[in-house]
C-alpha positions in Angstrom: 60.8 -154.2 124.8 58.8 -154.2 121.5 55.1 -155.1 121.5 56.0 -158.2 119.4 58.5 -159.5 122.0 56.2 -158.6 124.9 53.4 -160.5 123.2 55.6 -163.5 123.0 56.1 -163.4 126.8 52.3 -163.1 127.3 51.3 -165.8 124.9 53.8 -168.4 126.0 52.2 -168.3 129.5 48.7 -168.1 128.1 49.2 -171.3 126.1 50.5 -173.1 129.1 47.5 -172.1 131.3 44.8 -172.4 128.6 44.1 -176.2 128.8 43.8 -176.4 132.6 40.3 -177.1 133.7 38.8 -176.8 130.2 35.8 -179.0 129.6 36.0 -181.0 126.3 32.2 -180.6 125.6 31.4 -177.1 126.6 34.9 -175.7 126.0 34.3 -173.6 129.1 36.3 -173.7 132.3 35.6 -175.6 135.5 38.4 -174.3 137.8 36.6 -174.6 141.1 38.2 -173.9 144.5 40.2 -176.7 146.0 39.8 -179.1 143.1 42.3 -180.8 140.8 42.1 -178.0 138.2 42.6 -175.4 141.0 45.7 -177.4 142.1 47.1 -177.3 138.6 46.5 -173.6 138.3 48.3 -173.0 141.6 51.2 -175.1 140.5 51.4 -173.0 137.3 51.5 -169.8 139.4 54.3 -171.1 141.6 56.3 -172.2 138.6 56.0 -168.7 137.0 57.1 -167.1 140.3 60.1 -169.3 140.8 61.2 -169.1 137.1 61.5 -165.3 137.7 63.5 -165.6 140.9 60.6 -164.3 143.0 60.1 -165.4 146.5 56.9 -167.5 146.7 54.6 -167.9 149.7 51.1 -169.2 150.4 49.2 -167.2 153.0 47.0 -168.6 155.8 43.9 -168.4 153.5 45.3 -170.1 150.5 46.1 -167.0 148.5 49.4 -167.2 146.6 52.0 -164.5 146.6 55.2 -163.9 144.5 57.5 -161.2 145.8 60.4 -159.0 144.5 62.1 -157.2 147.3 61.5 -157.4 151.0 57.7 -157.7 151.9 58.4 -156.4 155.4 59.7 -153.1 154.0 56.1 -152.0 153.5 54.4 -149.7 151.0 54.5 -152.6 148.4 52.9 -152.3 145.0 50.8 -155.4 144.3 49.1 -156.6 141.2 47.3 -159.8 140.2 43.8 -161.3 140.1 42.4 -164.9 140.4 42.6 -168.2 138.4 39.4 -169.9 139.4 36.2 -169.8 137.2 32.5 -169.9 137.2 30.9 -173.1 135.8 31.8 -173.3 132.1 33.3 -169.8 132.3 35.6 -168.1 129.8 39.4 -168.1 129.6 39.9 -164.4 130.4 38.0 -163.6 133.6 40.7 -163.7 136.3 43.6 -165.4 134.4 44.1 -162.4 132.1 45.1 -160.4 135.2 47.5 -162.9 136.6 49.2 -163.7 133.2 49.4 -160.0 132.4 51.1 -159.3 135.8 53.9 -161.7 135.1 54.2 -160.4 131.5 54.3 -156.8 132.8 57.2 -157.8 135.1 59.0 -159.2 132.1 58.5 -155.9 130.3 59.8 -153.9 133.2 62.9 -156.1 133.5 63.5 -155.6 129.8 63.3 -151.9 130.5 65.9 -152.4 133.3 63.5 -150.7 135.7 64.9 -150.3 139.2 62.2 -150.6 141.9 62.3 -148.5 145.0 59.4 -150.4 146.6 58.6 -154.1 147.0 56.5 -155.6 144.1 54.2 -158.6 144.4 51.9 -160.6 142.2 48.9 -162.4 143.9 46.5 -165.1 143.0 43.4 -164.8 145.3 41.6 -168.0 146.0 38.0 -168.8 145.2 37.1 -165.4 143.8 34.1 -166.6 141.8 32.5 -168.5 144.6 31.4 -171.2 142.2 31.8 -174.1 144.6 30.7 -172.6 148.0 28.3 -169.9 146.9 30.2 -166.9 148.2 32.4 -164.8 146.0 35.9 -163.5 146.9 36.5 -166.0 149.8 40.2 -165.5 149.8 40.2 -161.7 149.9 37.2 -161.6 152.3 39.1 -163.9 154.7 42.3 -161.8 154.5 40.5 -158.5 155.1 38.3 -159.9 157.9 35.1 -159.5 156.0 34.4 -163.2 156.3 34.9 -164.6 159.8 36.4 -168.0 160.5 33.0 -169.2 161.9 31.2 -168.1 158.7 33.9 -169.7 156.5 33.6 -173.0 158.3 29.8 -173.1 157.6 30.3 -172.8 153.9 29.4 -176.0 152.0 29.3 -177.0 148.4 26.5 -178.8 146.5 27.6 -182.2 147.8 27.6 -181.0 151.4 31.4 -180.8 151.6 32.5 -178.0 153.9 35.2 -175.5 153.0 37.5 -176.8 155.8 37.1 -180.4 154.5 37.8 -179.3 150.9 40.9 -177.3 151.9 42.2 -180.2 154.0 41.7 -182.7 151.1 43.7 -180.4 148.9 46.6 -180.4 151.4 46.0 -177.1 153.2 45.4 -176.3 156.9 41.8 -175.0 157.4 42.6 -174.2 161.0 44.9 -171.4 159.9 42.4 -169.3 158.0 41.4 -165.9 159.3 42.1 -162.1 159.0 45.6 -161.3 157.7 45.9 -157.6 158.6 49.7 -157.8 159.0 50.1 -159.0 155.4 47.7 -156.5 154.0 49.3 -153.7 156.0 52.5 -154.2 153.9 50.6 -153.0 150.8 50.6 -149.5 149.6 48.6 -150.0 146.5 46.8 -152.9 144.7 46.1 -152.7 141.0 44.0 -155.5 139.4 43.8 -155.9 135.6 40.7 -157.6 134.3 38.9 -158.2 131.0 35.9 -155.8 130.8 32.7 -157.6 131.5 30.6 -155.4 129.3 31.0 -153.4 126.0 31.8 -149.9 127.2 35.4 -150.0 125.8 34.3 -151.6 122.6 31.6 -149.0 122.0 34.1 -146.1 122.8 36.9 -147.7 120.7 39.4 -147.8 123.6 41.7 -150.7 124.3 42.2 -150.1 128.0 40.1 -148.3 130.7 40.4 -147.4 134.4 37.7 -148.4 136.8 35.8 -145.7 138.7 33.5 -147.8 140.9 31.8 -151.1 141.4 28.1 -151.1 141.6 26.5 -152.4 144.9 25.4 -156.0 144.4 24.3 -159.0 146.3 22.9 -162.5 146.2 19.5 -163.6 147.7 18.1 -167.1 148.1 14.4 -167.6 147.6 13.0 -170.8 149.1 9.5 -171.6 147.8 8.0 -174.5 149.7 4.9 -176.2 148.4 3.5 -179.8 148.4 4.9 -182.7 146.5 2.3 -184.6 144.6 1.7 -186.7 141.4 2.0 -184.7 138.2 -0.6 -186.9 136.4 -3.4 -187.3 139.0 -3.4 -184.1 141.0 -6.0 -181.6 139.7 -4.6 -178.1 139.0 -7.0 -176.6 141.5 -5.7 -178.9 144.2 -2.0 -178.1 143.7 0.4 -176.1 145.8 3.1 -175.9 143.2 6.1 -173.7 144.2 7.4 -173.7 140.6 4.6 -171.4 139.6 5.5 -168.8 142.2 9.2 -169.1 141.3 8.5 -168.6 137.6 6.3 -165.6 138.2 9.1 -164.2 140.4 11.7 -164.6 137.7 9.5 -162.5 135.4 8.9 -159.9 138.1 12.7 -159.6 138.5 13.1 -158.6 134.9 10.3 -156.0 135.2 11.7 -154.5 138.3 15.2 -154.3 136.9 14.0 -152.6 133.7 12.1 -150.0 135.7 15.2 -149.1 137.8 17.8 -149.3 135.0 19.5 -152.1 136.9 20.1 -155.8 136.4 18.5 -158.8 138.2 19.2 -162.5 137.4 17.9 -165.8 138.6 20.7 -168.0 137.3 20.7 -170.9 139.7 17.9 -173.2 140.8 17.5 -176.3 142.9 14.3 -178.4 142.8 13.0 -181.2 145.2 12.2 -184.0 144.5 13.3 -183.0 141.0 11.2 -185.6 139.2 9.7 -185.2 135.8 6.3 -186.7 136.9 6.3 -185.0 140.4 5.0 -181.6 141.5 7.9 -180.0 143.5 7.9 -179.7 147.2 10.7 -177.1 147.1 12.0 -174.7 144.5 15.1 -172.8 145.6 16.3 -170.0 143.4 19.2 -167.6 143.7 18.9 -164.0 142.7 21.8 -161.8 141.7 21.0 -158.1 141.5 23.2 -155.1 140.9 22.5 -151.4 140.3 24.4 -148.1 139.9 23.5 -146.9 143.4 22.1 -148.3 146.6 18.7 -146.7 146.3 18.1 -148.3 142.9 19.3 -151.7 144.2 16.9 -151.5 147.2 14.1 -150.6 144.9 14.7 -153.6 142.6 15.2 -156.2 145.4 12.3 -154.8 147.4 10.0 -155.0 144.4 11.0 -158.6 143.7 10.5 -159.7 147.3 7.1 -158.0 147.4 6.0 -159.7 144.2 7.4 -163.1 145.3 5.4 -163.0 148.5 2.2 -162.0 146.7 2.6 -164.9 144.2 3.5 -167.4 147.0 0.4 -166.4 149.0 -1.8 -166.8 145.9 -0.6 -170.3 145.4 -0.6 -171.4 149.1 3.3 -171.5 149.1 5.6 -170.8 152.1 8.4 -168.5 151.2 11.7 -167.7 152.9 14.2 -165.1 151.6 17.8 -165.0 152.8 20.4 -162.5 151.8 23.5 -164.7 151.4 26.0 -162.0 150.4 26.1 -158.2 149.8 28.8 -155.7 148.7 28.0 -152.0 148.9 29.1 -149.6 146.3 32.9 -149.4 146.0 34.5 -146.1 145.0 38.1 -146.9 144.1 40.7 -144.8 145.9 40.5 -141.5 144.1 44.1 -140.6 144.6 45.3 -143.9 143.2 42.8 -143.8 140.4 43.9 -140.3 139.4 47.6 -141.4 139.6 46.8 -144.2 137.1 45.1 -141.7 134.8 48.2 -139.4 135.1 50.6 -142.2 134.3 48.7 -143.6 131.4 47.8 -140.1 130.1 51.4 -139.3 130.0 52.2 -142.4 128.1 49.3 -141.7 125.7 50.6 -138.3 124.5 51.1 -138.2 120.7 49.4 -141.5 120.2 45.9 -142.7 119.6 45.8 -144.4 122.9 43.2 -143.0 125.3 42.2 -144.1 128.8 38.5 -143.6 129.7 37.2 -144.1 133.3 34.2 -146.3 133.7 32.1 -148.1 136.3 31.3 -151.8 136.4 28.6 -154.1 137.7 31.0 -156.9 138.4 32.6 -157.7 141.7 36.3 -158.2 142.2 38.9 -158.8 144.9 40.0 -155.2 144.4 36.6 -154.1 145.5 36.7 -156.3 148.6 40.2 -155.0 149.6 39.2 -151.3 148.9 38.1 -150.8 152.4 41.5 -151.9 153.8 44.1 -150.7 151.3 44.2 -148.3 148.3 43.0 -150.3 145.2 42.5 -149.6 141.5 41.5 -151.5 138.4 42.4 -151.6 134.7 40.0 -153.1 132.1 41.0 -154.6 128.8 38.5 -154.3 125.9 36.1 -157.2 125.3 34.7 -156.9 121.8 31.6 -158.9 122.4 30.9 -157.9 126.0 30.2 -161.5 126.8 31.6 -162.9 130.1 31.1 -165.9 132.3 30.8 -167.9 129.1 33.2 -169.7 126.7 32.5 -166.8 124.3 34.4 -164.4 126.5 37.2 -162.8 124.4 39.9 -160.2 124.1 42.1 -159.8 121.0 45.9 -160.4 121.1 46.7 -156.8 120.4 44.4 -155.6 123.2 45.9 -158.1 125.7 49.3 -156.8 124.9 48.1 -153.3 125.2 46.8 -154.2 128.7 50.2 -155.7 129.6 52.0 -152.5 128.5 49.5 -150.3 130.4 50.0 -152.4 133.5 53.7 -152.2 133.2 53.6 -148.4 132.9 51.4 -148.2 136.0 53.6 -150.5 138.1 56.7 -148.6 137.0 55.1 -145.4 137.9 54.0 -146.6 141.3 57.0 -148.8 142.3 59.7 -146.3 141.4 58.3 -143.2 142.8 
C-alpha cells in the first residue's frame, strides 16, 4: 500500500475519534475512566474491531481486545495503547497508538500478509489515572500489580469509588483481578506512542525505539496548619500551611536541577479553600522521575527533608505518603533488538533511521514488562509538548509510525 492510501486509512479513523471528549473552551481532552467520553471511545474501538472482522472481547478489568486468529494458540503478537486522557490533555497521547494499530493491520492486509501467530489490538483502561489518581489501572490489575483490595479503595475527587464508577458504566466490579491466563497467551507486546519529549525532533528522526522507562512515582504531601481569618490574624500568629507548601515547591525545583532529574507539584487541594481564610490543610502531589534509582532517591529525599524543615519552622504538621511507584523498566533486550533489526532492514537505502532512546513517561508497556516481553516505538513530536492541547505530530510522521509498526508486526507475527 502506498503512503498516501495508508494515510487515508489512518486519517479516516483519526477524524472519527478526534471530537470525542474534547472540551470546547480548552480544546483539550477529558476522556476520564468510566465516564461518558470513555464509553464513546470504547464504542469506537469495538466498531473498528468488528468492521475488520476481528473477534472482540472485554476482559475482567475493562480492557478491550480485538483478535485475529485463535487467542488460545499462544505466542500472540499484541499491539495497542490507551484512549483515556489527562485533564485537558492532547489528542495523541494514547490514541495515536490505538489508531496506528488498526491502520497497521490495514496495511498488512493490503500486503496480503499471512500471519503464523495470533494478532491482537488492545485498549488498556484508565492508563492516565486522571480520575482515581493511579496510573495504568487496567494493566496493573491484569498483571497483578494492583490487588482487588487496593483497587476497591480507589476513589475520585467526588468520593466515588472505582467499583461504583465501573458499575455505573455497566461493568461488573466484582470480576476485576489478575488475569495471568490471558497475559500468558502473549509472546510480545509492542506499544506505539507519540514521544513525550524532543529527542527525535532534535535528532531529525521520525520514529524511535524505546530503551527504558525512568523510575518514577507520586507522593502526597499533607501540610496541616490552623484555619483563621485572613484579615485579622497577625502574621506572627499564623500557622499557614501554604507557606510550607510553596517553599517545598521551590525546593523540588532545586533538588531536581541538582540531580539532573524532574520533579513537579502539579496538583493541589486546599481546605477550606476560601479567599479570605488561612488554610487548615494544603495537600500537594509530587511527581518525580530520574534516569536511575539513586538519582530519584536523592531528589525525593531532598524534597522530603526540606518540606519537614519548612513545616517545623511554621508550626505545621506534615504527612508524606507514597501513592505509587514504578522502578526503572528495561524493555526486553531481545525484543528491542529484533525491532531494531526489522526496522534497520527496512531502512536500508533510505534516509529513515531508528534511534534508541529512553523516556521519563510511564506506559502500560512498562507495567507489563515484568510479565511478558514488551517494546515501544515513538513517533516524533516536533514541540516536545505533551499532556497539553499543544501536543502534536505531523501527518507524515504519523504515517511513518504506522508503516514502522506494520513492519514490526509483520516481522514478529510471521516468523
